[in-house]
C-alpha positions in Angstrom: 95.9 -9.2 204.2 96.4 -6.2 201.9 98.8 -8.2 199.7 96.3 -11.1 199.4 93.4 -8.7 198.5 95.4 -6.5 196.0 97.8 -9.0 194.3 95.9 -12.3 194.5 92.4 -10.9 194.0 91.0 -12.5 197.2 87.9 -11.0 198.7 88.2 -9.4 202.2 86.3 -12.4 203.7 88.6 -15.0 202.0 91.8 -13.1 203.0 90.5 -12.9 206.6 89.7 -16.6 206.5 93.3 -17.4 205.4 94.7 -15.5 208.4 92.0 -16.7 210.8 90.6 -13.4 211.9 87.1 -12.0 211.7 86.6 -9.4 208.9 85.3 -6.9 211.5 88.7 -7.0 213.2 90.3 -6.1 209.8 87.9 -3.2 209.2 88.2 -1.7 212.7 89.6 1.8 212.9 90.4 3.2 216.3 88.5 6.3 217.5 91.0 7.0 220.3 92.1 10.6 220.5 95.7 11.7 220.1 97.6 11.7 223.5 100.6 13.5 222.2 100.3 16.4 224.6 99.9 14.1 227.6 102.7 11.9 226.4 105.2 14.8 226.1 104.2 16.3 229.5 104.4 12.9 231.2 107.9 12.3 229.6 109.2 15.7 230.8 107.8 15.1 234.4 109.3 11.6 234.5 112.7 13.0 233.3 112.6 15.6 236.2 111.4 13.1 238.8 113.2 9.9 238.0 112.0 7.9 241.0 108.3 8.9 240.7 105.9 6.2 239.6 102.7 6.8 237.6 100.7 7.5 240.8 102.8 10.4 241.9 103.1 11.7 238.3 99.3 11.6 238.2 99.1 13.8 241.2 101.6 16.3 239.6 99.6 16.4 236.4 96.3 17.0 238.3 98.0 19.9 240.1 98.9 21.4 236.7 95.3 21.1 235.6 95.6 18.1 233.3 92.5 16.0 234.1 93.2 12.4 233.0 91.9 9.1 234.2 94.5 7.1 236.1 93.9 4.0 234.0 94.6 5.9 230.8 97.7 7.5 232.4 99.0 4.1 233.4 98.5 2.8 229.8 100.4 5.7 228.4 103.0 5.4 231.1 103.7 1.8 230.2 103.6 2.5 226.4 106.3 5.1 226.9 108.3 2.7 229.0 108.7 5.1 231.9 108.3 2.4 234.6 110.6 2.8 237.5 112.8 -0.2 238.4 112.1 -1.6 241.9 114.9 -1.3 244.3 116.7 -4.4 245.3 116.0 -6.1 248.7 118.3 -6.9 251.5 121.5 -8.6 250.4 121.8 -12.1 251.8 124.8 -14.3 252.2 125.5 -16.6 249.2 126.3 -20.2 249.4 126.4 -22.5 252.4 128.0 -21.3 255.6 130.7 -23.3 257.3 129.7 -24.2 260.9 131.4 -22.2 263.6 134.4 -24.0 265.0 134.3 -24.9 268.7 137.1 -23.1 270.7 139.8 -25.4 272.0 141.2 -23.2 274.7 140.5 -20.0 276.7 140.7 -16.7 275.0 140.1 -18.0 271.5 136.5 -16.7 271.0 134.5 -14.1 272.9 130.8 -13.6 272.5 129.1 -10.2 272.9 125.5 -9.9 273.7 123.4 -6.8 274.2 120.3 -6.9 276.5 117.9 -4.1 277.1 115.1 -3.4 279.6 113.1 -0.5 281.0 112.9 0.9 284.5 109.7 1.5 286.3 109.7 5.2 285.2 110.0 4.2 281.5 113.7 4.9 281.0 115.6 2.3 279.0 118.9 0.8 279.9 121.2 -1.6 278.0 123.6 -4.3 279.2 126.7 -5.5 277.3 127.8 -9.1 278.3 131.2 -10.3 277.2 131.7 -14.1 277.6 134.6 -16.4 276.9 133.1 -19.2 274.9 135.5 -21.9 276.0 135.4 -21.4 279.8 131.9 -19.8 279.9 133.4 -17.1 282.1 131.7 -13.8 282.1 134.5 -11.3 281.3 132.5 -8.1 281.7 129.0 -6.8 282.3 128.6 -3.1 281.2 125.3 -1.3 282.1 124.4 2.1 280.8 121.6 4.1 279.2 123.2 3.8 275.8 126.3 2.0 274.6 128.0 3.5 271.7 130.5 1.7 269.4 133.4 3.7 271.0 132.3 2.6 274.5 132.1 -1.0 273.4 135.6 -0.8 271.8 137.0 0.9 275.0 135.5 -1.9 277.2 136.9 -4.6 275.0 140.3 -3.0 275.0 140.2 -2.8 278.9 139.5 -6.6 279.0 142.2 -7.3 276.5 144.8 -5.5 278.7 144.3 -8.1 281.4 143.6 -11.2 279.3 145.1 -10.5 275.9 143.3 -10.3 272.6 141.1 -13.2 271.5 141.3 -14.9 268.1 137.7 -14.0 267.3 134.9 -11.9 268.6 131.3 -12.9 267.7 128.2 -11.0 268.4 124.5 -12.1 268.6 124.3 -10.9 265.0 126.1 -14.0 263.8 122.8 -15.3 262.4 123.0 -12.3 260.0 126.5 -13.4 258.8 128.6 -10.9 260.7 131.7 -12.2 262.4 134.6 -10.0 263.3 138.1 -11.3 263.7 140.4 -9.2 265.9 144.1 -9.2 265.4 146.2 -8.6 268.6 
């Protein structure tokens, strides 16, 4: 615009017509105040508190006595590119899953299942069921108030002493993609 007005001798109206804007847009001068103090304080707070978004930074600024509208603060926050990246969600399995093979003999695959219930007085108890998938034989039923990982491992080892180790142990968390293979 300035080049067309100064070098080519166009009027302001003609130069604005070339570009396709209204002359009032060309003449407009912003009356917005200088936000340099707010910008510097916001940058320093964001550097200290890296995971804080504009809402929490607004609370910190108010505590310090800086009275600013949240919409203005958000505008400055975005202009300074202080936005916090959103954390990633739950990781899901990629690709297509192969269907689980059907066991061809006993002791090839065991299934673990945890069941819980409550007694009349409100206390909870849990049940661990271990089943051979080929013969549908129940290998163990363990009942207790809580079943730790060590207790489950101890029970599986006790079963393996009598029957031998299976090729695979699957849990009811198979739908989440967790399958554990056990080597004898």
